[in-house]
N, C-alpha and C positions, 0 to 999 in steps of 0.2 A: 383826284382819286381817294376814294374813301377806304381807308385801311382796319384791318382789325390787327390785335395785338396779344400772340399766344406766349405768356411768363415776362413776369416783369421785374426780373432780377436786374442786375449790376448794366447789361447791356440792354434789354428791353428797355430800363427805365431812360437810356440814354437814346435811345430808336424813337419812344413818344416825346421828349426834349426835341429831336430834329424833327418830327414831324409837324409839331407846333410853330416851325418857324421856316417849315417849306410851303412855297407859294402853290396853291391846287392841290397840295396833299392834306389828307383831314383823316388823325385820328377818331373814329366811330364806335370801335368794340373794341372791350379785350376781358383775356381771361388768365387767372391765375389760382392753383390750389391756395395760396394763400389770400383769400378774401380781402381780409384789410387791404394789405396792399394793393389789388387790383382795384377796390373802391376808391382809393385815393386820387385817380386819375379821371375819379367825376368833378365837374361837368363835362371834362375834356370827350369822355367816352363812355359809353354804354357797360355796364358791368353783366357780363353772361355768366352765369354757375355752369356752366358746360361748353367743350369746345362743339359739342353739335348744334346747341343754340348757336351760337357764333357763326358756325356755318351755313347752318339754316338763314342767318339773316340776310335779307334783300339788300341791306342797305351798305353792307360792305361788299367790297370789289375785290379786295385783296388781302391776303393776311401774310404778315412777319412772323414767324416761327423763329421763337429765343428761348428755347427749353434747353433741357440736357441734351446731347448728340442722339441719345439712344431713341427717343420720341419723333425723331424729325420725319423718320419713312413714315410713321403711322399717319401723322398728323398732315402732312404734306399732303399726302397723298389720298385722303380724305377731306383737304379741303380744293383740291384738285378736280376731285369729284363732285365735288357741291359748287363748280363755276368760278370758283375762285384763282385769280395767280396768286403768285407763292413766292416769296423771298425768306429762304431759311439761313438763317445764321452757319458758319463754317465751325466746325467743320463739317462738310454736307452730311454725311450719315458716319457710322465706324467701319460699315463693310462696301464694298464694289457692289457686290449682288442688291444691297439696300438704294443703292444712288441709283443703278440702273432701272428697278422698278419706280423709284420716283421721276426719272425722267420718260418710262415708258405711262408711267400716267399723266403724265403733263402734255404728251403727245396726242393721247387718245382724249384728253380734255380740252385741247385746243386752247392750254393757256401757258402764261409764262412761270418759268420756273428758274429764279436766278439763286446766286449764295453770296453771301454778306464778304465779301474779299475786298474792305472797304480798303485798304492800304492802298488798291490801286489809285487811289483818289489824293493820296498824300503828295503835296507841291513837288515834294524833290522826286518820288517817284515818276509822279507826270513828266518832269522834265528828262529824265533818263529815257525813258520809252520813246518820249518823243523825239530825241537827239538821236538814239539809235533807230528809230524809221526814217528818219530824216536822210540817214548815208552820211550824216556829216563824219562818223568816226570810219567809214568804209568799210570793207568787209569783217565782222566780229572775229574772235579770234576764239574768247573766253570769258565767261560771266564767273564772278564770286558774290557769295551771299548768305551773312551771318546773322542770326537771332537768337539773340538769348536774354535770360531774366536769372534772379536767384532761386527760382524752384519753388518750391513747396511754400516758402513763407508767402509767395505771391496770391497763393489762392485762397478764395473765402469760403469753399467747402470741399471736402475730400472729394466726391464726385469728380472734379475738374482734374485730378490725376489717376484716377481709377481707368485703367485700358481698359475694363469690361464695359464701360460705360461710354469712351473718349474713343476706343478704338485703339488706342497707344499711349504714348508719353507724349514728349517734348516735339516729336513730328506731326503729332493731330492737333496739338497747343499752337504754339507761335511758331512752330514749323509747316505749319500748312500753310500761313500765309507767304512763306519764303518759297516754299514751292510753287505756289502760283505766281508769285512776283517773279522766280528767274523763267519761268517759261513764259510769262506775258512779255519779257526784255530778248529772248536767246530763242524765243520759237521752242516748239512740241519736244519730248523727249524720247527718242527712240533706243536706249540704252540705259541702265542704271545699274551701279554698284554702289553697296553702302555698308555702312555698319552702323548699329542700334547698340546703346551700350548703357549699363546700370549699375555703374562701379561705386556712383555716387549716392546716390537714395537707396538703392539697393529695393524697387521696386518690383517686385515678381510680375509684372503685369503692366509697368509701362516705362519705357526709357528715357533715361535724364539729359542722353546726349546721343546724338546722330550726326553720322559723316557722310556724305555720299559724292558723286562723281555722276555725273549726266554727259549723255550727249546726242546733239541734235541731228535731223535728217540732212542737215546742212553742214555737218560735222564741227558745230561748235561744240565747246563742253564748258560744263559748269562743274563748279565746286559749292558744297554747301554743309554750313555747319549750324545744328540747332541746338539751344542748350537749355538744361534747368539749372545749368551752375556755373553762371556769367556772374562773378563774384563784383564785379563793377558796377553792376546794376543793370536794368533794361536796354537795352539799345539793338537796333540790327542796322544793316546798310546791304547796298546790293549797288555791284559794280563792273561795270561793260567794258570790254577792252576790243577795240579794234585795230587796224592796220593804222591809221590816222587819229589815233587819240582814247581818251575813255570818258566814261563820264560815271558819277558816284553820287547814291543818293544814301543820306545817312539820318537817323534819327531816333533818339531825341538827345541833343535840341535836332529841330529839322533844318537841313543845309545840304546843299549840293555842290558838288564839284566837275568842271567841264573841262578838258585838256584837249585842244586841237593840234594837229602836227600836220605841216604840209605834205611830208612825207614820214616812212617809218623813219625814225631816229633824227627828224626833222627839228625844223624852228618850233618850239613851243611857244603857244599862247595859252594862258589858264585864267578861265570864268570861275570865280567864287559867289555863291548863292545864299547869302541870310535869310532867312525867312523871319526877319523881326516881330513882325506883329503875330506871328504864330507862337514864338517864345514868349513875347510878353503875356500874349493872350492866356498860355498856357501859366504862366508864373501866377496870374490871378483867379484862374477858373479852371486849373486843374487840367489832367490830359483828356477829360471828359470834351473839353470844348475844340480841339481839334479835331474829335472820331463826328461832333455833331457837324462840323462843317462839313466831311468827308458824306457823311450819312443825306446831308442836304443833297448832294450832287447825285449820290447812288440813287434816290426816292426819284431824282427828276429822269435819271436815266431809265428808270423803272418804268416808271407811268407812261414815260414815250414809248417805249417798248411795248409795255399793254395795249398802245394805242396805234401799233401798227408804224412806228417812226424808228428811226435807227438810231437817237443819241449819239453821247459822245462819241460810244465805241468801248468806255472801257469799264461798263459793268461783266461782272463774271455772269458766266452762264451755267447752266446746269452741268453742260460739259465739260467746263473747266470744272468746276466740283469736281465731278468723277474722275477728273485725269488725275486733279492733285492727290486724292484718294489711293488712285492706282499705284501711284508714284511712292506715296507713303510706304504702302503693303509691298512693291517691289524691295525696297530697302531692308523691309523687315525679311522678306525670300532671298535677299543677297546675304542678309547676316547669316541666318539660319544655313544657307546652304553654302556659302563661299563663293560667290561665283557673279558673275553679271546678270541681272535678267532684263531679259530684250521685250518691248511693250509692243503688243498691235497698234495699228495705225488707227487715230481716231478717223471716224465716218465722219 
């Protein structure tokens, strides 16, 4: 599959590197307002001075949108109308209405629209999801999730913590991954209750910490903490607890734990998974090396979907992207109104 890439920033550059290593996929077209940066990808890809030129290219079959979120809707809709399949980075868009319009455009065009929730492809997360899905833990009771980093010092540009662009703060940054992963493990949410705080960085448009409770239609409860004041440094984990054990995914470094019980409170068997190749690779090549591996798997699934195949089933759909934004906004509503928010069931 031949891809165009719009936005050659930090993540866009990693996308380009991943495409070079993905069999059956090729980067053929690029656009960025920074023409020097965009032209640096030649001869791997042709530089297009405008997005209209890239969208009109008959060589390009799919488009990756790796720009600030306030441009996602316009670019995705235009790409879809030009017959391109689209992969857009998270968050899908700053508002729920924008997400819906993107989905409507994909349906009208008969094209694939997916969201870049690449954390689903982390080895530890794949293990936890598979263990839960297998039924090894018995009926789920609750899921816990945490994602945090040190906040403003992590960002390379002010727009990354501007709620008018992002749609919010930590919930739309590292927290949006966590919302998606918790849904991915425990099932869809029907009720949300939460708090969005700005007591640390005191940004008017962006919360620095968010804490929330979720309930699924099956009665599973999830607790989330997303933070821009995790002074220990970047980390996240997702833990799933069932009647007969638990499974935990942690990063960084990448590791997982699975505890099996023969009955509630019974004999315990513990498995610990240390992904040494991942840890060593990151030591010498940085976190980007892990992201590249996840992008390669994601591109493979994307190409299969575009060809009418099922893939691994891990890729995040446009509906997943919409739901993550609905949940984040439900937390904001809950903070404002001091009450739980009920979510409509997804079609």
